[in-house]
Structures are given as C-alpha cells and as structure tokens.
N, C-alpha and C positions, 0 to 999 in steps of 0.2 A: 391427752390428747382429743378427746372428745371435746372438753371443755374450752380447749383453745380453738378447736374448729368452730365450736358455736359462737365464741366471741368474734371470730372473725366475720361470720356470716352476718352476725348483728350489726358489726361495724359497717359492713358492706352495704346493709338495708339503710342504716342512718345516714349513711354518707349519699345513697341514692334518693332519700327522701329530702336531704336538706339540697340537693342539685336541682330537685323538680321546680320548675318554674311556677310563682303563684299566679293562676289566672287573673286575680283581680288586681294584681299589680300594675301601676302604670308603666306604659311601655318606655322603652329608652328614648331620648329626644329626638334620634334620627327616625325611630320607627314612627313616633308620633307626629312627625313632620310629614312622611310618607302617607300615614292614614288621612292626614287633613288634606293633602292634596289630591290624593285620590277620591275622597270623598267630594271636594268641591268638583271635580272632573265628573263624577257620577252625575251628580245635583244638575249640572249644567247639560251634560248629555239628555237625562231624563226630560229635563223642559224643553231642549229643541225637538224631541220626538213626538212629544204629546201637547205641544202649545200652538194653537193655530194663530194666525194673524189676526182672523175676523171669524167669528161663527155666532150662529142664532142657534138655540137648542130649545125643545120644549120639554121639562121634565114632570114627571109624575111622584109626588112625594105621600108615601102612605106610612104613618107614624103608629108605632106599636108600643105602648106604656103600660109596664108592668102587667104583661100578658093581656091587655085588651086594646081593640083598635081604639084611637084617641082620636076623637073630630071627625072630620071629613079629609079625603084625600085632597091633596093642594096639586093644582098645576099649573105650572111657573113656566112663562117665556123669558128666557136669558140671552141677551145680546150682547157681544163684547167685541172690542176691535183696539188692537196694540199699536202703536207707533212709538217714533222717537219721544214724544212727548211724556207717553205714560199709556195709559188704558182708560179707555170709555166703556162704561156698563150701563145697560139697561135692563131693566126688572117690569114685567107686567102679569099679573095675574089673572088667569081663566075661570079658576075655581079657587075654594068655595064662594057660593055667592055673596056673602059680604065682603069680600074683597076683589070681587070680579072687576076689570078694568083698572085696577088701581095700578099705577106706576112709577118708577124712579127712573130718574137719569144722572147717572155720576161721572162727570167728565173728568179728563187727565188732569186739566188745569184747575181743580179744585171746585168748580162749578157743581151744584147739584140742584134737581127740579124734582118736584113732586107732582102729580096728576091726581086729582080726586073726582071720579065720576060723578059723585051725588052733586057736584057743586058745577061740574063739567069746566073745571080750572086748572091750571097750572100753574105753580109758583115756586119761587126759588127757596131751597131751604139749605139748612146744614147737612154736610155728607153724612152718610151712614156709618158707623162702626163697624170694623173688619168681623166684629163678634154678633151682629145684627142677626136674629134667625129669621132664614128664608122660610122657613118651616120645619118643624120638629128639631131633630137634630141638625139639619144643613144651615151653615153658616154664611154669610156674606164672603169671609176668608175663601171657602173652599172653589167658589167659582172663580177667582182669580189666580195668575199664574203666580208660584211662589217666588220669591224677591231672592236670587241665589247670592247676591253680595250682603244681604242684612244681616247673615249670620254665619256662624263657623258650620262646615260639614265635615263630618268625622267617618269614615270608611270603619265600622267597628269589627266585622267579620264577615265571613262566606256562612251560609246557613241555610235551611231549607224551610219553605213557610211555614208557619204554624197552621193547624189544623183549621178549616174553614167551610166553605161551600162546595168542596169537592175538589179543588185544586190544591190541597196541602201535599206537601214533601216536593213543589218546586224549588229548583236551584236559585237561590236571591243572594243579591249582598246586603247587608243590612247597613245603613247610613245613619248616624245620628245627627241631628244640628240642633243648633240654640238659638231660636228667633228671638229678637231684642223684645224685652217686655214680657216674655212667655215663658213656660218651662220647656225643657226638652222635648225632642221629638226623635222618634225612630222610625224609618221608613224601608220597608222590603222592598227591593227593586227586581225585578225577574232578570237574570243572567242574559237570557238569549235575547230579549229586545230592549231591556232599559227602561221598563214601564215599572210604576209602582202599583203594587198588589196590595199593601197593607201600610197603614199610617198610624202610630201609636202615640197621643200625647201623654206625659208623664208628669206625676207631680215632684216636688223636692225629694220625695222619699222612693221614687222610683215605681208608685203605682199607676196604672194605667187609669187616666181620668176620660179619655175620648179614643175610640179606633176606629178608622173608616178603612172598610174592604173595598177594593176597585175591580171591576171584570167585566166581561164581555167586551173586549178590547176590538173596536175595527179601525179602519184605515179610512179616514175623511178628510179631504182637501190636502192629500199628502202626508198626514201626521194622524198617529195613533190617538184614538179617543175612547173613553170608558163608556158604556151604556148602561152600566149597572153598579150602584154604588149601597153599601149597608153602613148605617153610621151607628156605633153602640156606644151609648153613655151610660155606664154602669151605676155610677150614685144615683141619677135619677130614674133608673130601671127604664130607659128610653130608646129603643130601636127604631131608626129610621130607615125606611128603604125607598132608594131613588131610581127609578126607570126613566132614561132617557128614549124618547118617543121620536125623534128627528134631530138631527144635526145637521146644518145647510149654512150658505153664506149669508150673511145679513143684508135687508135692505138699507140704503142710505138714511133714510128717515128717521130709522131707529134713534139715531145720535143727533138730530136736529130738534134743538129745544123747543121750536115752535110746534112738532108732528109726533113728538116721540111716545106718544100715547096711542096713537091711532093704531 
C-alpha cells in the first residue's frame, strides 16, 4: 500500500515537472507577435516623451579609467534640431584647452562641416560615424534620437531595475531591440513615466559590452530629459559620468554653415 502511494506521488511529481513551462523556450507565435507589438509601442512612447524638437545642452564629462581619473574633464555644447528631413546636430568643445572652440556641424541632408580654431577656418568634411567618441564612453549616437523603425523591438518582461545609484527596485518594462549592424540591446523603461533608466548593449553570447544609466529626469520644453548619465564599458575598465549643466532652446545660428562655430 505504501509502495503504491509512493509511486503515485512520484508520478504526480514527474507530471508536474513535465508540465512546468521552460522559461528559456521561445514563446508561441501569438505571444511573440504581441511582445513585438508591445515593444514597438513602448519604444515609440519613450521617444515621444523624451525627444525634443530642438535643444542645446552643455555637457560635463568626467572619465574614470580603471580606478583613476583619466585626462581632463571635457565640456561640450550639443545643439540639435529635428524636422521632416531628419536631424541637424552641432558640437562645440569648451574644454579641454587643446580642443577649445573646435566645432562640427552635421546636417540632415548629409552635409558635414568642421571648424579649426587654429586656422580660423571651416571646411566641408565627411560625416562623423555614429560610434565617434565625443569623450570617454560618450558616443555620437548617444546624442541622437533612436530610430524606432530601424530595428525590431520586443517587450521581453516586466522586472525591477538592477542595483545602481539608489534607484534600484523601481518597476520597469524591459524591451530588447536589434539595431541593424549591431548587437542586441536591452532597455529598462520606468513603468510610471516610460523613460529609459538603463540601456545595455550585449554581444552574441549575451555578455554586457556597454551599459548606460540615465537619471535626474526633469521636464524641459514639454518633454522629460535626463541630467545625469553614467556609461560603463567593462572590457575597457572605463566609467564615464556625464552631467548636464543646462538644456535650452538653441539659437538659429547653431545650424548655419557660415556661423556654426560661434
């Protein structure tokens, strides 16, 4: 009798184990389609809430490389303007001294200009690559709005923000995207305001190659904007802290090829 009861218990346990879903198994087609649609909607909502039509920002960059302050802090002016044709972007360095007053203008129509203060001359140049380093771990692509149509966005799960600078435990939605020509990226979006709190770039094996944490969100010109970023590049041992001094509407001259360096 006891043996029969034991066999029944073992059979029930085995059946329960067989019926338990595998968390790593791909979802059914209908569920996968829903996750894609939800992910795309979340990405667009985040962009609408955090992307201004035009803005000028002054950024402080501090680079900590393998536990020591690397070089001098950089101060960069970034102005952008978005329209139907695309995005105009202007960069100008204030610090350090060796880069002071160097400026670039990247227009939506593909034209690009650079200003050399040593020669007091601007000339047309090839556009900068999205991975061009503004300073430390801050890349040119970080200053632009993400292209929602360029890759697939999938709502992976609801979660809590991983530990960081005092904001861990917040309820978030995790969206995974696959940008063309790059590895997958996972973004933690705050559930209350739908703003990105953390973005991680992954390699083919799922290892983190770069993590960007965004904080100190404030309302500026009708949209939410971050005033603090921390960029961690584990392989290089580099940590870049970006503090935004100011965000304001840009003067029209910032996008004039004849005056952009002023």
